[in-house]
C-alpha beads as a LAMMPS data file, in Angstrom:
LAMMPS data file: protein, C-alpha beads

291 atoms
290 bonds

1 atom types
1 bond types

-500.0 500.0 xlo xhi
-500.0 500.0 ylo yhi
-500.0 500.0 zlo zhi

Masses

1 110.0

Atoms # bond

1 1 1 -102.655 -239.835 492.882
2 1 1 -103.320 -243.559 492.478
3 1 1 -105.483 -243.897 495.611
4 1 1 -107.973 -241.125 494.723
5 1 1 -108.350 -242.532 491.201
6 1 1 -108.825 -246.054 492.547
7 1 1 -111.492 -244.765 494.952
8 1 1 -113.371 -243.158 492.064
9 1 1 -113.308 -246.426 490.117
10 1 1 -114.403 -248.469 493.134
11 1 1 -117.324 -246.110 493.731
12 1 1 -118.404 -246.424 490.096
13 1 1 -118.018 -250.214 490.130
14 1 1 -119.985 -250.660 493.368
15 1 1 -123.058 -248.653 492.417
16 1 1 -126.093 -250.870 492.873
17 1 1 -128.278 -248.871 490.472
18 1 1 -126.007 -249.511 487.512
19 1 1 -125.698 -252.621 485.360
20 1 1 -122.300 -254.378 485.051
21 1 1 -122.086 -253.184 481.447
22 1 1 -122.723 -249.597 482.555
23 1 1 -120.078 -249.891 485.254
24 1 1 -117.508 -251.009 482.689
25 1 1 -118.283 -248.101 480.381
26 1 1 -118.136 -245.515 483.194
27 1 1 -114.876 -246.844 484.624
28 1 1 -113.228 -247.037 481.181
29 1 1 -114.422 -243.531 480.277
30 1 1 -112.902 -242.040 483.424
31 1 1 -109.630 -243.887 482.813
32 1 1 -109.530 -242.804 479.174
33 1 1 -110.246 -239.136 479.851
34 1 1 -107.166 -238.807 482.068
35 1 1 -105.147 -238.321 478.879
36 1 1 -106.343 -234.723 479.044
37 1 1 -104.464 -234.183 482.307
38 1 1 -101.197 -234.577 480.422
39 1 1 -101.998 -231.516 478.315
40 1 1 -102.567 -229.203 481.293
41 1 1 -98.907 -228.072 481.755
42 1 1 -98.844 -226.881 478.153
43 1 1 -101.823 -224.572 478.672
44 1 1 -99.701 -222.062 480.589
45 1 1 -97.287 -221.168 477.792
46 1 1 -97.934 -220.364 474.147
47 1 1 -94.247 -220.191 473.231
48 1 1 -91.828 -223.116 473.327
49 1 1 -88.069 -222.700 472.890
50 1 1 -86.091 -225.281 470.937
51 1 1 -84.386 -226.540 474.096
52 1 1 -87.699 -227.098 475.894
53 1 1 -89.303 -228.511 472.762
54 1 1 -86.505 -230.997 472.083
55 1 1 -86.454 -232.075 475.724
56 1 1 -90.235 -232.480 475.702
57 1 1 -90.136 -234.555 472.524
58 1 1 -87.436 -236.755 474.037
59 1 1 -89.514 -237.246 477.177
60 1 1 -92.604 -238.027 475.109
61 1 1 -90.632 -240.529 473.013
62 1 1 -89.346 -242.335 476.113
63 1 1 -92.856 -242.434 477.569
64 1 1 -94.303 -243.895 474.368
65 1 1 -91.613 -246.560 474.019
66 1 1 -92.045 -247.483 477.684
67 1 1 -95.817 -247.694 477.273
68 1 1 -95.405 -249.851 474.170
69 1 1 -93.112 -252.297 475.969
70 1 1 -94.621 -252.479 479.454
71 1 1 -98.323 -251.833 478.808
72 1 1 -98.690 -253.615 475.467
73 1 1 -95.936 -256.033 474.424
74 1 1 -95.457 -257.772 477.791
75 1 1 -99.215 -258.229 478.482
76 1 1 -99.626 -259.439 474.900
77 1 1 -96.932 -262.060 475.420
78 1 1 -98.633 -263.220 478.602
79 1 1 -101.927 -263.864 476.796
80 1 1 -100.617 -265.027 473.426
81 1 1 -97.662 -266.274 471.438
82 1 1 -94.633 -264.220 470.359
83 1 1 -95.679 -264.720 466.732
84 1 1 -99.058 -263.083 467.364
85 1 1 -97.445 -260.083 469.038
86 1 1 -94.816 -259.767 466.282
87 1 1 -97.503 -259.853 463.590
88 1 1 -99.315 -257.086 465.434
89 1 1 -96.143 -255.003 465.804
90 1 1 -95.263 -255.253 462.116
91 1 1 -98.829 -254.460 461.084
92 1 1 -99.043 -251.503 463.455
93 1 1 -95.739 -250.069 462.261
94 1 1 -96.774 -250.471 458.635
95 1 1 -100.105 -248.809 459.371
96 1 1 -98.393 -245.791 460.938
97 1 1 -96.067 -245.344 457.970
98 1 1 -99.003 -245.628 455.577
99 1 1 -100.902 -243.047 457.618
100 1 1 -97.904 -240.718 457.453
101 1 1 -97.988 -240.896 453.663
102 1 1 -101.758 -240.455 453.548
103 1 1 -102.007 -236.953 455.009
104 1 1 -98.967 -234.826 454.138
105 1 1 -100.924 -231.561 454.099
106 1 1 -102.818 -231.257 457.360
107 1 1 -102.640 -227.469 457.218
108 1 1 -105.603 -227.615 454.832
109 1 1 -107.694 -229.044 457.694
110 1 1 -106.334 -226.854 460.494
111 1 1 -105.371 -223.626 458.737
112 1 1 -107.357 -221.546 461.232
113 1 1 -104.944 -222.639 463.975
114 1 1 -101.847 -221.094 462.389
115 1 1 -101.968 -217.764 464.183
116 1 1 -102.642 -219.174 467.638
117 1 1 -99.386 -220.789 468.666
118 1 1 -95.638 -220.659 468.992
119 1 1 -94.818 -220.764 465.302
120 1 1 -95.616 -217.091 464.791
121 1 1 -92.711 -214.718 465.127
122 1 1 -89.075 -215.374 466.055
123 1 1 -88.061 -217.850 468.722
124 1 1 -87.815 -215.869 471.985
125 1 1 -84.986 -218.056 473.208
126 1 1 -82.834 -217.293 470.184
127 1 1 -82.265 -220.973 469.476
128 1 1 -80.896 -222.426 466.297
129 1 1 -83.311 -222.329 463.345
130 1 1 -85.516 -225.346 462.857
131 1 1 -84.278 -227.976 460.454
132 1 1 -87.711 -228.005 458.887
133 1 1 -87.519 -224.288 458.168
134 1 1 -84.747 -224.915 455.657
135 1 1 -86.745 -227.486 453.715
136 1 1 -89.652 -227.253 451.320
137 1 1 -92.070 -228.441 454.029
138 1 1 -94.160 -225.856 455.828
139 1 1 -93.008 -226.135 459.479
140 1 1 -96.568 -225.678 460.778
141 1 1 -97.795 -228.319 458.348
142 1 1 -95.020 -230.660 459.472
143 1 1 -95.843 -230.224 463.152
144 1 1 -99.558 -230.739 462.526
145 1 1 -98.781 -233.982 460.728
146 1 1 -96.550 -235.036 463.620
147 1 1 -99.240 -234.178 466.150
148 1 1 -101.813 -236.194 464.196
149 1 1 -99.502 -239.200 464.003
150 1 1 -98.735 -239.121 467.719
151 1 1 -102.399 -238.594 468.523
152 1 1 -103.361 -241.505 466.303
153 1 1 -100.799 -243.763 467.967
154 1 1 -102.004 -242.759 471.444
155 1 1 -105.619 -243.354 470.412
156 1 1 -104.786 -246.808 469.037
157 1 1 -102.858 -247.532 472.226
158 1 1 -106.037 -246.980 474.268
159 1 1 -107.959 -249.702 472.415
160 1 1 -106.207 -252.785 473.875
161 1 1 -106.190 -251.099 477.282
162 1 1 -109.963 -250.712 477.081
163 1 1 -110.263 -254.334 475.981
164 1 1 -108.308 -255.392 479.069
165 1 1 -110.740 -253.542 481.362
166 1 1 -113.764 -255.073 479.646
167 1 1 -112.309 -258.589 479.742
168 1 1 -111.521 -258.291 483.461
169 1 1 -115.048 -257.161 484.364
170 1 1 -116.667 -259.774 482.117
171 1 1 -114.629 -262.494 483.841
172 1 1 -116.130 -261.508 487.184
173 1 1 -112.877 -260.008 488.451
174 1 1 -114.210 -256.585 489.425
175 1 1 -111.262 -255.824 491.723
176 1 1 -108.829 -256.714 488.942
177 1 1 -110.751 -254.520 486.515
178 1 1 -110.559 -251.578 488.928
179 1 1 -106.825 -252.129 489.405
180 1 1 -106.227 -252.281 485.645
181 1 1 -108.285 -249.131 485.101
182 1 1 -106.290 -247.322 487.806
183 1 1 -103.008 -248.306 486.172
184 1 1 -104.307 -247.224 482.769
185 1 1 -105.491 -243.878 484.136
186 1 1 -102.056 -243.059 485.539
187 1 1 -100.318 -244.213 482.354
188 1 1 -102.644 -242.085 480.238
189 1 1 -101.420 -238.839 481.824
190 1 1 -97.938 -238.964 480.215
191 1 1 -99.533 -240.330 477.040
192 1 1 -101.582 -237.140 476.860
193 1 1 -98.425 -235.093 477.332
194 1 1 -96.775 -236.943 474.441
195 1 1 -99.696 -236.020 472.217
196 1 1 -99.979 -232.407 473.392
197 1 1 -96.327 -231.402 472.830
198 1 1 -96.341 -231.440 468.993
199 1 1 -99.894 -230.084 468.905
200 1 1 -98.959 -226.992 470.931
201 1 1 -95.783 -226.554 468.896
202 1 1 -97.892 -226.597 465.735
203 1 1 -100.007 -223.743 467.053
204 1 1 -103.148 -225.620 468.088
205 1 1 -104.810 -223.618 470.852
206 1 1 -104.608 -224.781 474.457
207 1 1 -108.329 -225.547 474.867
208 1 1 -108.429 -227.516 471.624
209 1 1 -105.276 -229.416 472.571
210 1 1 -106.888 -230.309 475.902
211 1 1 -110.059 -231.413 474.106
212 1 1 -108.236 -233.541 471.535
213 1 1 -106.016 -235.263 474.110
214 1 1 -109.016 -235.995 476.338
215 1 1 -111.000 -237.454 473.438
216 1 1 -108.029 -239.601 472.356
217 1 1 -108.607 -241.723 475.456
218 1 1 -112.143 -240.840 476.438
219 1 1 -113.672 -242.128 473.200
220 1 1 -111.809 -245.345 472.217
221 1 1 -111.279 -246.730 475.717
222 1 1 -114.947 -247.109 476.774
223 1 1 -115.895 -248.393 473.311
224 1 1 -113.155 -251.023 473.477
225 1 1 -114.114 -251.893 477.058
226 1 1 -117.731 -252.399 476.003
227 1 1 -116.609 -254.668 473.155
228 1 1 -114.288 -256.610 475.450
229 1 1 -117.064 -257.044 478.012
230 1 1 -119.619 -258.185 475.430
231 1 1 -117.339 -260.462 473.395
232 1 1 -114.918 -261.618 476.061
233 1 1 -114.163 -265.058 474.575
234 1 1 -113.412 -263.715 471.086
235 1 1 -111.554 -260.576 472.198
236 1 1 -109.317 -262.485 474.621
237 1 1 -107.847 -264.347 471.676
238 1 1 -107.467 -261.128 469.668
239 1 1 -105.746 -259.147 472.431
240 1 1 -102.093 -260.171 471.687
241 1 1 -102.358 -259.008 468.067
242 1 1 -104.184 -255.820 469.065
243 1 1 -101.579 -255.020 471.724
244 1 1 -98.771 -255.663 469.240
245 1 1 -100.483 -253.454 466.655
246 1 1 -100.709 -250.548 469.097
247 1 1 -97.093 -251.053 470.217
248 1 1 -95.870 -251.114 466.619
249 1 1 -97.689 -247.870 465.823
250 1 1 -96.241 -246.141 468.906
251 1 1 -92.679 -247.312 468.267
252 1 1 -92.922 -246.321 464.604
253 1 1 -94.090 -242.785 465.372
254 1 1 -91.290 -242.388 467.916
255 1 1 -88.545 -243.291 465.446
256 1 1 -90.220 -241.683 462.432
257 1 1 -91.141 -238.382 464.050
258 1 1 -90.187 -237.680 467.656
259 1 1 -86.536 -238.707 467.775
260 1 1 -85.496 -237.083 464.452
261 1 1 -87.360 -233.884 465.345
262 1 1 -85.725 -233.692 468.776
263 1 1 -82.197 -233.890 467.323
264 1 1 -82.304 -231.064 464.796
265 1 1 -81.680 -227.955 466.907
266 1 1 -78.440 -228.628 468.757
267 1 1 -79.951 -230.164 471.915
268 1 1 -79.569 -233.849 471.143
269 1 1 -78.059 -234.581 474.565
270 1 1 -81.029 -232.961 476.298
271 1 1 -83.456 -234.975 474.185
272 1 1 -81.538 -238.186 474.844
273 1 1 -81.493 -237.603 478.600
274 1 1 -85.223 -236.893 478.703
275 1 1 -85.901 -239.964 476.550
276 1 1 -84.207 -242.137 479.173
277 1 1 -86.152 -240.296 481.891
278 1 1 -89.468 -240.895 480.116
279 1 1 -88.719 -244.597 479.693
280 1 1 -87.777 -244.843 483.370
281 1 1 -91.022 -243.115 484.383
282 1 1 -93.083 -245.698 482.507
283 1 1 -91.014 -248.512 484.034
284 1 1 -91.792 -247.199 487.525
285 1 1 -95.468 -246.717 486.681
286 1 1 -95.734 -250.282 485.393
287 1 1 -93.849 -251.725 488.365
288 1 1 -95.702 -249.793 491.060
289 1 1 -99.097 -250.366 489.453
290 1 1 -98.472 -253.956 488.346
291 1 1 -101.717 -255.921 488.540

Bonds

1 1 1 2
2 1 2 3
3 1 3 4
4 1 4 5
5 1 5 6
6 1 6 7
7 1 7 8
8 1 8 9
9 1 9 10
10 1 10 11
11 1 11 12
12 1 12 13
13 1 13 14
14 1 14 15
15 1 15 16
16 1 16 17
17 1 17 18
18 1 18 19
19 1 19 20
20 1 20 21
21 1 21 22
22 1 22 23
23 1 23 24
24 1 24 25
25 1 25 26
26 1 26 27
27 1 27 28
28 1 28 29
29 1 29 30
30 1 30 31
31 1 31 32
32 1 32 33
33 1 33 34
34 1 34 35
35 1 35 36
36 1 36 37
37 1 37 38
38 1 38 39
39 1 39 40
40 1 40 41
41 1 41 42
42 1 42 43
43 1 43 44
44 1 44 45
45 1 45 46
46 1 46 47
47 1 47 48
48 1 48 49
49 1 49 50
50 1 50 51
51 1 51 52
52 1 52 53
53 1 53 54
54 1 54 55
55 1 55 56
56 1 56 57
57 1 57 58
58 1 58 59
59 1 59 60
60 1 60 61
61 1 61 62
62 1 62 63
63 1 63 64
64 1 64 65
65 1 65 66
66 1 66 67
67 1 67 68
68 1 68 69
69 1 69 70
70 1 70 71
71 1 71 72
72 1 72 73
73 1 73 74
74 1 74 75
75 1 75 76
76 1 76 77
77 1 77 78
78 1 78 79
79 1 79 80
80 1 80 81
81 1 81 82
82 1 82 83
83 1 83 84
84 1 84 85
85 1 85 86
86 1 86 87
87 1 87 88
88 1 88 89
89 1 89 90
90 1 90 91
91 1 91 92
92 1 92 93
93 1 93 94
94 1 94 95
95 1 95 96
96 1 96 97
97 1 97 98
98 1 98 99
99 1 99 100
100 1 100 101
101 1 101 102
102 1 102 103
103 1 103 104
104 1 104 105
105 1 105 106
106 1 106 107
107 1 107 108
108 1 108 109
109 1 109 110
110 1 110 111
111 1 111 112
112 1 112 113
113 1 113 114
114 1 114 115
115 1 115 116
116 1 116 117
117 1 117 118
118 1 118 119
119 1 119 120
120 1 120 121
121 1 121 122
122 1 122 123
123 1 123 124
124 1 124 125
125 1 125 126
126 1 126 127
127 1 127 128
128 1 128 129
129 1 129 130
130 1 130 131
131 1 131 132
132 1 132 133
133 1 133 134
134 1 134 135
135 1 135 136
136 1 136 137
137 1 137 138
138 1 138 139
139 1 139 140
140 1 140 141
141 1 141 142
142 1 142 143
143 1 143 144
144 1 144 145
145 1 145 146
146 1 146 147
147 1 147 148
148 1 148 149
149 1 149 150
150 1 150 151
151 1 151 152
152 1 152 153
153 1 153 154
154 1 154 155
155 1 155 156
156 1 156 157
157 1 157 158
158 1 158 159
159 1 159 160
160 1 160 161
161 1 161 162
162 1 162 163
163 1 163 164
164 1 164 165
165 1 165 166
166 1 166 167
167 1 167 168
168 1 168 169
169 1 169 170
170 1 170 171
171 1 171 172
172 1 172 173
173 1 173 174
174 1 174 175
175 1 175 176
176 1 176 177
177 1 177 178
178 1 178 179
179 1 179 180
180 1 180 181
181 1 181 182
182 1 182 183
183 1 183 184
184 1 184 185
185 1 185 186
186 1 186 187
187 1 187 188
188 1 188 189
189 1 189 190
190 1 190 191
191 1 191 192
192 1 192 193
193 1 193 194
194 1 194 195
195 1 195 196
196 1 196 197
197 1 197 198
198 1 198 199
199 1 199 200
200 1 200 201
201 1 201 202
202 1 202 203
203 1 203 204
204 1 204 205
205 1 205 206
206 1 206 207
207 1 207 208
208 1 208 209
209 1 209 210
210 1 210 211
211 1 211 212
212 1 212 213
213 1 213 214
214 1 214 215
215 1 215 216
216 1 216 217
217 1 217 218
218 1 218 219
219 1 219 220
220 1 220 221
221 1 221 222
222 1 222 223
223 1 223 224
224 1 224 225
225 1 225 226
226 1 226 227
227 1 227 228
228 1 228 229
229 1 229 230
230 1 230 231
231 1 231 232
232 1 232 233
233 1 233 234
234 1 234 235
235 1 235 236
236 1 236 237
237 1 237 238
238 1 238 239
239 1 239 240
240 1 240 241
241 1 241 242
242 1 242 243
243 1 243 244
244 1 244 245
245 1 245 246
246 1 246 247
247 1 247 248
248 1 248 249
249 1 249 250
250 1 250 251
251 1 251 252
252 1 252 253
253 1 253 254
254 1 254 255
255 1 255 256
256 1 256 257
257 1 257 258
258 1 258 259
259 1 259 260
260 1 260 261
261 1 261 262
262 1 262 263
263 1 263 264
264 1 264 265
265 1 265 266
266 1 266 267
267 1 267 268
268 1 268 269
269 1 269 270
270 1 270 271
271 1 271 272
272 1 272 273
273 1 273 274
274 1 274 275
275 1 275 276
276 1 276 277
277 1 277 278
278 1 278 279
279 1 279 280
280 1 280 281
281 1 281 282
282 1 282 283
283 1 283 284
284 1 284 285
285 1 285 286
286 1 286 287
287 1 287 288
288 1 288 289
289 1 289 290
290 1 290 291
C-alpha cells in the first residue's frame, strides 16, 4: 500500500507545470483524504452488535492513543521542549472537555439521520442492553456527540501533520516531504476508522460517514500544509505546542468517550484486547514508515 501512495505523491511533486506551493497543497490533500478509506469497511453493514461495537471502539481507542504518542508527542519533543508539548497536551485536553460540554444535544442538528442506522429496532445479536439506554440520555444523541468529539479530535490531529508536510517542502526537502505525506496517508486510514465507528453506530448513513471522514483530513491537512509552507519559520516554532494540543485532544476523547463506552456491554476483555492491537498497529506503522 505504501509504495503506490508514495508513487502518487512523487508524481504530484515532480510535475513541472505546477508551482511548489501547488505541489504542497495537492500532496497534502491526497494524504488527508485517505481518512475516508477507513470508513469503507463500515459501509457494508448497517447493524453493529455490541461485541463488534465494543471491539471496534477498543481498536479505535488504541489507534488514537498510538497516533497521539508516535505521530504527535514524539515529533513535538524532537522539535521543541517538553514544556511546550505539555502545555499543548493540557490545552488540547481542556479544549476537548469544553467541546463535550458545549454540544450535549447533537440530535437537533442530525435528527434526520435517526432512522438510517443501527439504533432502530432490537439488537440482532441479542447482546446486553446499552448502558446509555438506562440513563436519561438519548442513546442516539449520545453516539452523535461521541462521533462529533472523535471527528473533531481526528480533524485537529491532521493540522500538525499538514504543517509538517508544508515545513518539509518549504525547507527544500521534497523527498522528505513525500515520505512524511506517505506516512501520514497510511496513518490516516485507521484514523478514519476511529471516526466512522461511532458515526455508524449513531445511525449516520454510510455515504455521509464516508464524506465526513474524508473531509476531516481532506480539508484541514492541505490548509495547514499551505500555512506551514508559507510561514515556515514561524510555524516551525509553533509545531511542538500544536502537536501537543492535538495529542491532548485525542487522548482526552479516548478516555472520556471510547474506553467507557466500550466497557458497558459485557465485552470489556474484547475491547481491551483490541485496544492493545490498535496501539500495536500504530507502533508498526510509525516504525515501518519512520522518516
